[in-house]
VMD Tcl script that builds the backbone (N, CA, C; Angstrom):
set m [mol new atoms 432]
animate dup $m
set s [atomselect $m all]
$s set {name element resname resid chain x y z} {
  {N N MET 1 A 0.818 -1.194 0.000}
  {CA C MET 1 A 0.000 0.000 0.000}
  {C C MET 1 A 0.866 1.263 0.000}
  {N N ILE 2 A 1.916 1.262 0.831}
  {CA C ILE 2 A 2.795 2.433 0.889}
  {C C ILE 2 A 3.514 2.605 -0.444}
  {N N ARG 3 A 3.984 1.502 -1.009}
  {CA C ARG 3 A 4.708 1.574 -2.281}
  {C C ARG 3 A 3.805 2.128 -3.384}
  {N N THR 4 A 2.574 1.668 -3.426}
  {CA C THR 4 A 1.631 2.142 -4.445}
  {C C THR 4 A 1.336 3.623 -4.258}
  {N N THR 5 A 1.101 4.032 -3.031}
  {CA C THR 5 A 0.826 5.447 -2.753}
  {C C THR 5 A 2.010 6.316 -3.149}
  {N N LEU 6 A 3.208 5.914 -2.757}
  {CA C LEU 6 A 4.395 6.700 -3.102}
  {C C LEU 6 A 4.663 6.683 -4.605}
  {N N ARG 7 A 4.311 5.586 -5.275}
  {CA C ARG 7 A 4.460 5.544 -6.733}
  {C C ARG 7 A 3.556 6.595 -7.376}
  {N N TRP 8 A 2.332 6.708 -6.899}
  {CA C TRP 8 A 1.407 7.723 -7.411}
  {C C TRP 8 A 1.911 9.135 -7.111}
  {N N VAL 9 A 2.367 9.355 -5.885}
  {CA C VAL 9 A 2.885 10.682 -5.513}
  {C C VAL 9 A 4.078 11.048 -6.387}
  {N N LEU 10 A 5.027 10.126 -6.534}
  {CA C LEU 10 A 6.213 10.390 -7.343}
  {C C LEU 10 A 5.834 10.640 -8.799}
  {N N ALA 11 A 4.937 9.829 -9.333}
  {CA C ALA 11 A 4.513 10.008 -10.727}
  {C C ALA 11 A 3.833 11.354 -10.929}
  {N N ILE 12 A 3.001 11.756 -9.998}
  {CA C ILE 12 A 2.322 13.063 -10.110}
  {C C ILE 12 A 3.343 14.194 -10.054}
  {N N LEU 13 A 4.308 14.094 -9.133}
  {CA C LEU 13 A 5.338 15.134 -9.039}
  {C C LEU 13 A 6.178 15.217 -10.311}
  {N N TYR 14 A 6.552 14.053 -10.853}
  {CA C TYR 14 A 7.317 14.057 -12.098}
  {C C TYR 14 A 6.478 14.561 -13.266}
  {N N ALA 15 A 5.191 14.249 -13.283}
  {CA C ALA 15 A 4.327 14.745 -14.354}
  {C C ALA 15 A 4.215 16.275 -14.294}
  {N N ILE 16 A 4.076 16.813 -13.096}
  {CA C ILE 16 A 4.016 18.275 -12.941}
  {C C ILE 16 A 5.331 18.899 -13.380}
  {N N ALA 17 A 6.440 18.325 -12.935}
  {CA C ALA 17 A 7.758 18.852 -13.328}
  {C C ALA 17 A 7.945 18.763 -14.834}
  {N N GLY 18 A 7.529 17.654 -15.433}
  {CA C GLY 18 A 7.641 17.493 -16.883}
  {C C GLY 18 A 6.848 18.545 -17.623}
  {N N TYR 19 A 5.624 18.773 -17.167}
  {CA C TYR 19 A 4.789 19.813 -17.774}
  {C C TYR 19 A 5.479 21.178 -17.663}
  {N N LEU 20 A 6.007 21.491 -16.488}
  {CA C LEU 20 A 6.663 22.792 -16.291}
  {C C LEU 20 A 7.909 22.945 -17.158}
  {N N HIS 21 A 8.655 21.853 -17.333}
  {CA C HIS 21 A 9.823 21.912 -18.221}
  {C C HIS 21 A 9.419 22.319 -19.630}
  {N N LEU 22 A 8.249 21.863 -20.070}
  {CA C LEU 22 A 7.784 22.161 -21.422}
  {C C LEU 22 A 7.063 23.508 -21.503}
  {N N ALA 23 A 6.241 23.815 -20.510}
  {CA C ALA 23 A 5.411 25.024 -20.559}
  {C C ALA 23 A 6.152 26.280 -20.114}
  {N N LYS 24 A 7.054 26.142 -19.150}
  {CA C LYS 24 A 7.773 27.292 -18.596}
  {C C LYS 24 A 9.244 26.929 -18.392}
  {N N PRO 25 A 9.997 26.828 -19.477}
  {CA C PRO 25 A 11.381 26.342 -19.367}
  {C C PRO 25 A 12.372 27.347 -18.779}
  {N N ALA 26 A 12.032 28.617 -18.694}
  {CA C ALA 26 A 12.992 29.647 -18.272}
  {C C ALA 26 A 13.694 29.333 -16.945}
  {N N PRO 27 A 12.989 28.948 -15.876}
  {CA C PRO 27 A 13.706 28.655 -14.624}
  {C C PRO 27 A 14.701 27.504 -14.766}
  {N N PHE 28 A 14.363 26.530 -15.580}
  {CA C PHE 28 A 15.244 25.373 -15.774}
  {C C PHE 28 A 16.453 25.759 -16.632}
  {N N LEU 29 A 16.216 26.604 -17.618}
  {CA C LEU 29 A 17.318 27.090 -18.453}
  {C C LEU 29 A 18.302 27.905 -17.622}
  {N N SER 30 A 17.787 28.650 -16.645}
  {CA C SER 30 A 18.656 29.511 -15.836}
  {C C SER 30 A 19.600 28.720 -14.936}
  {N N ILE 31 A 19.283 27.471 -14.624}
  {CA C ILE 31 A 20.167 26.672 -13.755}
  {C C ILE 31 A 20.943 25.614 -14.525}
  {N N THR 32 A 20.735 25.564 -15.839}
  {CA C THR 32 A 21.449 24.587 -16.658}
  {C C THR 32 A 22.917 24.994 -16.782}
  {N N PRO 33 A 23.845 24.087 -16.487}
  {CA C PRO 33 A 25.269 24.427 -16.611}
  {C C PRO 33 A 25.609 24.868 -18.038}
  {N N GLY 34 A 26.564 25.778 -18.155}
  {CA C GLY 34 A 26.957 26.324 -19.446}
  {C C GLY 34 A 27.508 25.298 -20.421}
  {N N TRP 35 A 28.020 24.184 -19.923}
  {CA C TRP 35 A 28.609 23.176 -20.799}
  {C C TRP 35 A 27.570 22.263 -21.453}
  {N N VAL 36 A 26.297 22.398 -21.062}
  {CA C VAL 36 A 25.248 21.566 -21.657}
  {C C VAL 36 A 24.943 22.085 -23.064}
  {N N PRO 37 A 25.075 21.231 -24.082}
  {CA C PRO 37 A 24.791 21.677 -25.451}
  {C C PRO 37 A 23.277 21.786 -25.678}
  {N N ALA 38 A 22.870 22.719 -26.518}
  {CA C ALA 38 A 21.459 22.906 -26.890}
  {C C ALA 38 A 20.548 22.863 -25.673}
  {N N PRO 39 A 20.723 23.795 -24.732}
  {CA C PRO 39 A 19.974 23.719 -23.472}
  {C C PRO 39 A 18.445 23.709 -23.647}
  {N N GLU 40 A 17.931 24.443 -24.636}
  {CA C GLU 40 A 16.473 24.446 -24.842}
  {C C GLU 40 A 15.983 23.045 -25.201}
  {N N LEU 41 A 16.723 22.378 -26.056}
  {CA C LEU 41 A 16.367 21.015 -26.454}
  {C C LEU 41 A 16.504 20.055 -25.275}
  {N N VAL 42 A 17.542 20.218 -24.488}
  {CA C VAL 42 A 17.764 19.348 -23.330}
  {C C VAL 42 A 16.633 19.536 -22.310}
  {N N ILE 43 A 16.236 20.776 -22.067}
  {CA C ILE 43 A 15.147 21.024 -21.110}
  {C C ILE 43 A 13.848 20.410 -21.622}
  {N N ALA 44 A 13.568 20.553 -22.903}
  {CA C ALA 44 A 12.365 19.934 -23.473}
  {C C ALA 44 A 12.444 18.412 -23.365}
  {N N ALA 45 A 13.607 17.848 -23.658}
  {CA C ALA 45 A 13.780 16.394 -23.583}
  {C C ALA 45 A 13.610 15.902 -22.151}
  {N N THR 46 A 14.105 16.668 -21.186}
  {CA C THR 46 A 13.940 16.249 -19.791}
  {C C THR 46 A 12.474 16.302 -19.381}
  {N N GLY 47 A 11.746 17.288 -19.884}
  {CA C GLY 47 A 10.313 17.344 -19.604}
  {C C GLY 47 A 9.589 16.137 -20.162}
  {N N ILE 48 A 9.921 15.774 -21.377}
  {CA C ILE 48 A 9.312 14.593 -21.998}
  {C C ILE 48 A 9.695 13.327 -21.228}
  {N N ALA 49 A 10.951 13.246 -20.808}
  {CA C ALA 49 A 11.408 12.085 -20.039}
  {C C ALA 49 A 10.634 11.965 -18.726}
  {N N GLU 50 A 10.408 13.085 -18.059}
  {CA C GLU 50 A 9.650 13.052 -16.807}
  {C C GLU 50 A 8.211 12.595 -17.035}
  {N N LEU 51 A 7.589 13.112 -18.098}
  {CA C LEU 51 A 6.215 12.711 -18.407}
  {C C LEU 51 A 6.125 11.224 -18.751}
  {N N LEU 52 A 7.058 10.751 -19.576}
  {CA C LEU 52 A 7.056 9.332 -19.943}
  {C C LEU 52 A 7.323 8.435 -18.734}
  {N N GLY 53 A 8.229 8.869 -17.875}
  {CA C GLY 53 A 8.511 8.105 -16.660}
  {C C GLY 53 A 7.295 8.026 -15.751}
  {N N ALA 54 A 6.590 9.142 -15.607}
  {CA C ALA 54 A 5.381 9.168 -14.780}
  {C C ALA 54 A 4.321 8.225 -15.347}
  {N N ILE 55 A 4.135 8.276 -16.652}
  {CA C ILE 55 A 3.160 7.398 -17.295}
  {C C ILE 55 A 3.554 5.933 -17.100}
  {N N ALA 56 A 4.834 5.633 -17.280}
  {CA C ALA 56 A 5.305 4.253 -17.124}
  {C C ALA 56 A 5.077 3.742 -15.700}
  {N N LEU 57 A 5.278 4.599 -14.703}
  {CA C LEU 57 A 5.061 4.173 -13.318}
  {C C LEU 57 A 3.595 3.848 -13.050}
  {N N LEU 58 A 2.701 4.562 -13.697}
  {CA C LEU 58 A 1.274 4.416 -13.377}
  {C C LEU 58 A 0.515 3.440 -14.257}
  {N N GLN 59 A 1.054 3.113 -15.412}
  {CA C GLN 59 A 0.313 2.205 -16.299}
  {C C GLN 59 A 0.156 0.848 -15.615}
  {N N PRO 60 A -1.017 0.220 -15.771}
  {CA C PRO 60 A -1.298 -1.008 -15.017}
  {C C PRO 60 A -1.014 -2.325 -15.738}
  {N N TRP 61 A -0.655 -2.294 -17.002}
  {CA C TRP 61 A -0.634 -3.535 -17.768}
  {C C TRP 61 A 0.732 -4.186 -17.918}
  {N N SER 62 A 1.825 -3.500 -17.588}
  {CA C SER 62 A 3.138 -4.101 -17.816}
  {C C SER 62 A 4.098 -3.801 -16.665}
  {N N ARG 63 A 4.481 -4.848 -15.950}
  {CA C ARG 63 A 5.480 -4.697 -14.888}
  {C C ARG 63 A 6.817 -4.262 -15.494}
  {N N THR 64 A 7.132 -4.796 -16.671}
  {CA C THR 64 A 8.385 -4.442 -17.341}
  {C C THR 64 A 8.427 -2.957 -17.666}
  {N N LEU 65 A 7.334 -2.418 -18.161}
  {CA C LEU 65 A 7.285 -0.985 -18.477}
  {C C LEU 65 A 7.417 -0.146 -17.212}
  {N N ARG 66 A 6.826 -0.625 -16.119}
  {CA C ARG 66 A 6.962 0.086 -14.842}
  {C C ARG 66 A 8.422 0.078 -14.396}
  {N N LEU 67 A 9.104 -1.061 -14.572}
  {CA C LEU 67 A 10.526 -1.146 -14.219}
  {C C LEU 67 A 11.361 -0.200 -15.080}
  {N N VAL 68 A 11.074 -0.174 -16.372}
  {CA C VAL 68 A 11.791 0.734 -17.282}
  {C C VAL 68 A 11.570 2.184 -16.845}
  {N N GLY 69 A 10.331 2.519 -16.468}
  {CA C GLY 69 A 10.047 3.867 -15.985}
  {C C GLY 69 A 10.828 4.198 -14.725}
  {N N GLY 70 A 10.890 3.247 -13.792}
  {CA C GLY 70 A 11.646 3.469 -12.555}
  {C C GLY 70 A 13.131 3.667 -12.816}
  {N N TRP 71 A 13.708 2.806 -13.666}
  {CA C TRP 71 A 15.123 2.954 -14.010}
  {C C TRP 71 A 15.368 4.261 -14.767}
  {N N GLY 72 A 14.433 4.610 -15.657}
  {CA C GLY 72 A 14.579 5.848 -16.416}
  {C C GLY 72 A 14.547 7.078 -15.526}
  {N N LEU 73 A 13.617 7.101 -14.569}
  {CA C LEU 73 A 13.546 8.251 -13.659}
  {C C LEU 73 A 14.739 8.292 -12.711}
  {N N ALA 74 A 15.237 7.131 -12.314}
  {CA C ALA 74 A 16.436 7.094 -11.475}
  {C C ALA 74 A 17.631 7.664 -12.246}
  {N N LEU 75 A 17.789 7.235 -13.482}
  {CA C LEU 75 A 18.865 7.745 -14.328}
  {C C LEU 75 A 18.691 9.248 -14.568}
  {N N TYR 76 A 17.470 9.653 -14.804}
  {CA C TYR 76 A 17.173 11.077 -14.980}
  {C C TYR 76 A 17.641 11.881 -13.763}
  {N N ALA 77 A 17.306 11.403 -12.543}
  {CA C ALA 77 A 17.687 12.119 -11.328}
  {C C ALA 77 A 19.206 12.235 -11.195}
  {N N VAL 78 A 19.923 11.219 -11.646}
  {CA C VAL 78 A 21.391 11.278 -11.638}
  {C C VAL 78 A 21.886 12.302 -12.661}
  {N N CYS 79 A 21.289 12.282 -13.846}
  {CA C CYS 79 A 21.746 13.163 -14.933}
  {C C CYS 79 A 21.486 14.643 -14.674}
  {N N VAL 80 A 20.426 14.967 -13.935}
  {CA C VAL 80 A 20.137 16.383 -13.680}
  {C C VAL 80 A 20.842 16.909 -12.430}
  {N N PHE 81 A 21.550 16.046 -11.727}
  {CA C PHE 81 A 22.249 16.485 -10.517}
  {C C PHE 81 A 23.242 17.621 -10.783}
  {N N PRO 82 A 23.962 17.621 -11.914}
  {CA C PRO 82 A 24.846 18.770 -12.173}
  {C C PRO 82 A 24.093 20.109 -12.236}
  {N N ALA 83 A 22.876 20.099 -12.716}
  {CA C ALA 83 A 22.086 21.342 -12.730}
  {C C ALA 83 A 21.768 21.781 -11.306}
  {N N ASN 84 A 21.496 20.823 -10.425}
  {CA C ASN 84 A 21.236 21.170 -9.024}
  {C C ASN 84 A 22.488 21.752 -8.363}
  {N N ILE 85 A 23.639 21.159 -8.660}
  {CA C ILE 85 A 24.901 21.678 -8.124}
  {C C ILE 85 A 25.158 23.082 -8.668}
  {N N ASN 86 A 24.949 23.255 -9.960}
  {CA C ASN 86 A 25.133 24.559 -10.591}
  {C C ASN 86 A 24.213 25.601 -9.957}
  {N N HIS 87 A 22.968 25.235 -9.744}
  {CA C HIS 87 A 22.013 26.149 -9.119}
  {C C HIS 87 A 22.454 26.516 -7.706}
  {N N PHE 88 A 22.875 25.521 -6.944}
  {CA C PHE 88 A 23.364 25.733 -5.579}
  {C C PHE 88 A 24.529 26.730 -5.581}
  {N N ALA 89 A 25.524 26.470 -6.399}
  {CA C ALA 89 A 26.722 27.323 -6.425}
  {C C ALA 89 A 26.394 28.736 -6.884}
  {N N ALA 90 A 25.631 28.866 -7.950}
  {CA C ALA 90 A 25.297 30.199 -8.471}
  {C C ALA 90 A 24.428 30.969 -7.492}
  {N N ASP 91 A 23.482 30.284 -6.900}
  {CA C ASP 91 A 22.570 30.935 -5.964}
  {C C ASP 91 A 23.300 31.411 -4.717}
  {N N MET 92 A 24.163 30.564 -4.181}
  {CA C MET 92 A 24.886 30.931 -2.962}
  {C C MET 92 A 25.909 32.029 -3.209}
  {N N ALA 93 A 26.350 32.186 -4.456}
  {CA C ALA 93 A 27.313 33.241 -4.787}
  {C C ALA 93 A 26.645 34.618 -4.912}
  {N N ARG 94 A 25.332 34.631 -4.985}
  {CA C ARG 94 A 24.623 35.915 -5.079}
  {C C ARG 94 A 24.816 36.719 -3.796}
  {N N ASP 95 A 24.757 38.033 -3.920}
  {CA C ASP 95 A 24.923 38.892 -2.748}
  {C C ASP 95 A 23.881 38.621 -1.671}
  {N N ASP 96 A 22.666 38.304 -2.085}
  {CA C ASP 96 A 21.598 38.054 -1.117}
  {C C ASP 96 A 21.515 36.589 -0.685}
  {N N GLY 97 A 22.398 35.746 -1.196}
  {CA C GLY 97 A 22.410 34.333 -0.837}
  {C C GLY 97 A 21.332 33.517 -1.512}
  {N N GLY 98 A 20.601 34.140 -2.428}
  {CA C GLY 98 A 19.578 33.410 -3.181}
  {C C GLY 98 A 18.557 32.749 -2.281}
  {N N LEU 99 A 18.245 31.525 -2.585}
  {CA C LEU 99 A 17.248 30.786 -1.812}
  {C C LEU 99 A 17.813 30.264 -0.490}
  {N N GLY 100 A 19.116 30.286 -0.347}
  {CA C GLY 100 A 19.753 29.927 0.915}
  {C C GLY 100 A 19.947 28.429 1.123}
  {N N LEU 101 A 20.683 28.134 2.178}
  {CA C LEU 101 A 21.004 26.739 2.503}
  {C C LEU 101 A 19.767 25.937 2.902}
  {N N ALA 102 A 18.777 26.598 3.495}
  {CA C ALA 102 A 17.565 25.893 3.917}
  {C C ALA 102 A 16.821 25.302 2.721}
  {N N TYR 103 A 17.027 25.836 1.549}
  {CA C TYR 103 A 16.452 25.282 0.320}
  {C C TYR 103 A 17.408 24.276 -0.325}
  {N N HIS 104 A 18.666 24.684 -0.465}
  {CA C HIS 104 A 19.604 23.887 -1.261}
  {C C HIS 104 A 20.074 22.599 -0.589}
  {N N ILE 105 A 20.318 22.620 0.701}
  {CA C ILE 105 A 20.793 21.403 1.374}
  {C C ILE 105 A 19.748 20.285 1.292}
  {N N PRO 106 A 18.478 20.535 1.651}
  {CA C PRO 106 A 17.495 19.459 1.486}
  {C C PRO 106 A 17.360 18.993 0.035}
  {N N ARG 107 A 17.469 19.920 -0.893}
  {CA C ARG 107 A 17.365 19.544 -2.308}
  {C C ARG 107 A 18.516 18.621 -2.704}
  {N N MET 108 A 19.707 18.914 -2.240}
  {CA C MET 108 A 20.859 18.065 -2.557}
  {C C MET 108 A 20.707 16.684 -1.921}
  {N N VAL 109 A 20.206 16.633 -0.696}
  {CA C VAL 109 A 20.006 15.366 0.002}
  {C C VAL 109 A 18.875 14.565 -0.659}
  {N N LEU 110 A 17.873 15.259 -1.150}
  {CA C LEU 110 A 16.722 14.597 -1.756}
  {C C LEU 110 A 17.060 13.875 -3.059}
  {N N GLN 111 A 18.064 14.341 -3.779}
  {CA C GLN 111 A 18.358 13.765 -5.096}
  {C C GLN 111 A 18.676 12.269 -5.038}
  {N N PRO 112 A 19.574 11.812 -4.173}
  {CA C PRO 112 A 19.797 10.364 -4.112}
  {C C PRO 112 A 18.572 9.603 -3.598}
  {N N ILE 113 A 17.772 10.242 -2.772}
  {CA C ILE 113 A 16.542 9.607 -2.302}
  {C C ILE 113 A 15.578 9.423 -3.477}
  {N N LEU 114 A 15.533 10.393 -4.378}
  {CA C LEU 114 A 14.686 10.270 -5.566}
  {C C LEU 114 A 15.157 9.128 -6.462}
  {N N VAL 115 A 16.458 8.936 -6.538}
  {CA C VAL 115 A 16.992 7.809 -7.318}
  {C C VAL 115 A 16.477 6.508 -6.726}
  {N N TRP 116 A 16.667 6.341 -5.415}
  {CA C TRP 116 A 16.207 5.122 -4.751}
  {C C TRP 116 A 14.694 4.974 -4.854}
  {N N LEU 117 A 13.953 6.053 -4.600}
  {CA C LEU 117 A 12.498 5.982 -4.602}
  {C C LEU 117 A 11.955 5.583 -5.971}
  {N N SER 118 A 12.556 6.095 -7.022}
  {CA C SER 118 A 12.134 5.712 -8.377}
  {C C SER 118 A 12.294 4.213 -8.590}
  {N N LEU 119 A 13.383 3.674 -8.094}
  {CA C LEU 119 A 13.636 2.237 -8.227}
  {C C LEU 119 A 12.713 1.423 -7.325}
  {N N TRP 120 A 12.488 1.902 -6.116}
  {CA C TRP 120 A 11.678 1.157 -5.154}
  {C C TRP 120 A 10.205 1.115 -5.546}
  {N N VAL 121 A 9.649 2.278 -5.918}
  {CA C VAL 121 A 8.215 2.290 -6.243}
  {C C VAL 121 A 7.911 1.517 -7.525}
  {N N SER 122 A 8.911 1.396 -8.400}
  {CA C SER 122 A 8.708 0.642 -9.640}
  {C C SER 122 A 8.880 -0.860 -9.432}
  {N N GLY 123 A 9.426 -1.249 -8.295}
  {CA C GLY 123 A 9.681 -2.661 -8.020}
  {C C GLY 123 A 11.045 -3.130 -8.485}
  {N N ALA 124 A 11.889 -2.208 -8.929}
  {CA C ALA 124 A 13.226 -2.588 -9.392}
  {C C ALA 124 A 14.115 -3.029 -8.233}
  {N N VAL 125 A 13.894 -2.460 -7.059}
  {CA C VAL 125 A 14.630 -2.863 -5.856}
  {C C VAL 125 A 13.636 -3.016 -4.710}
  {N N ASN 126 A 14.013 -3.825 -3.741}
  {CA C ASN 126 A 13.196 -3.990 -2.540}
  {C C ASN 126 A 13.887 -3.460 -1.296}
  {N N TRP 127 A 15.154 -3.124 -1.414}
  {CA C TRP 127 A 15.904 -2.626 -0.266}
  {C C TRP 127 A 15.258 -1.366 0.262}
  {N N PRO 128 A 15.109 -1.184 1.520}
  {CA C PRO 128 A 15.636 -1.959 2.648}
  {C C PRO 128 A 14.659 -3.004 3.174}
  {N N LEU 129 A 13.530 -3.163 2.554}
  {CA C LEU 129 A 12.508 -4.054 3.094}
  {C C LEU 129 A 12.759 -5.519 2.822}
  {N N SER 130 A 13.561 -5.852 1.819}
  {CA C SER 130 A 13.730 -7.256 1.451}
  {C C SER 130 A 14.310 -8.081 2.594}
  {N N GLY 131 A 15.263 -7.555 3.318}
  {CA C GLY 131 A 15.851 -8.287 4.434}
  {C C GLY 131 A 14.860 -8.502 5.559}
  {N N LYS 132 A 14.062 -7.484 5.861}
  {CA C LYS 132 A 13.061 -7.592 6.921}
  {C C LYS 132 A 11.971 -8.575 6.537}
  {N N GLU 133 A 11.561 -8.544 5.279}
  {CA C GLU 133 A 10.525 -9.459 4.829}
  {C C GLU 133 A 11.016 -10.901 4.904}
  {N N LYS 134 A 12.267 -11.141 4.522}
  {CA C LYS 134 A 12.825 -12.490 4.587}
  {C C LYS 134 A 12.886 -12.954 6.036}
  {N N GLY 135 A 13.318 -12.061 6.914}
  {CA C GLY 135 A 13.401 -12.416 8.325}
  {C C GLY 135 A 12.054 -12.789 8.902}
  {N N ARG 136 A 11.034 -12.029 8.560}
  {CA C ARG 136 A 9.692 -12.320 9.030}
  {C C ARG 136 A 9.193 -13.644 8.464}
  {N N ALA 137 A 9.445 -13.858 7.199}
  {CA C ALA 137 A 8.961 -15.079 6.547}
  {C C ALA 137 A 9.596 -16.316 7.182}
  {N N GLN 138 A 10.830 -16.209 7.615}
  {CA C GLN 138 A 11.507 -17.367 8.201}
  {C C GLN 138 A 10.915 -17.713 9.566}
  {N N HIS 139 A 10.304 -16.755 10.243}
  {CA C HIS 139 A 9.787 -16.990 11.598}
  {C C HIS 139 A 8.292 -17.255 11.617}
  {N N LEU 140 A 7.663 -17.319 10.472}
  {CA C LEU 140 A 6.237 -17.627 10.429}
  {C C LEU 140 A 6.035 -19.105 10.737}
  {N N PRO 141 A 4.978 -19.413 11.492}
  {CA C PRO 141 A 4.717 -20.843 11.766}
  {C C PRO 141 A 4.344 -21.567 10.485}
  {N N HIS 142 A 4.769 -22.806 10.370}
  {CA C HIS 142 A 4.487 -23.612 9.185}
  {C C HIS 142 A 3.185 -24.367 9.393}
  {N N SER 143 A 2.393 -24.440 8.336}
  {CA C SER 143 A 1.154 -25.217 8.382}
  {C C SER 143 A 1.474 -26.682 8.103}
  {N N PRO 144 A 0.785 -27.617 8.791}
  {CA C PRO 144 A 1.051 -29.044 8.530}
  {C C PRO 144 A 0.567 -29.478 7.184}
}
mol reanalyze $m
mol bondsrecalc $m
mol representation Tube
mol addrep $m
């Protein structure tokens, strides 16, 4: 139940982010590192990737497609991490401190959690629950 609920929450958040990447790319373009080629195209592609990942997580007919969506969103979260670092550095260098550490530190910590969560809600990984589930299963009484 928790996994399903979090899968829906994650998919909705990625769908909203994907829509925003396409409808209002300016904030995303402003944090894109200068070394990224064709930033407008990359921002549009990331929006499409987020939308496709969200759809893959929620579709009910293929476990394989859900796994592909989870792996895709996990990879996406890794690939956009340089933009988060760039945003952190540029923002903190501003005279007013930008959004500040109270925004950036949780965002930096959240990124690896998003990688794991994408994998977990899709069923690609069971950690950390797999060990606990095995332990419980071993201690269940056996029926004759």
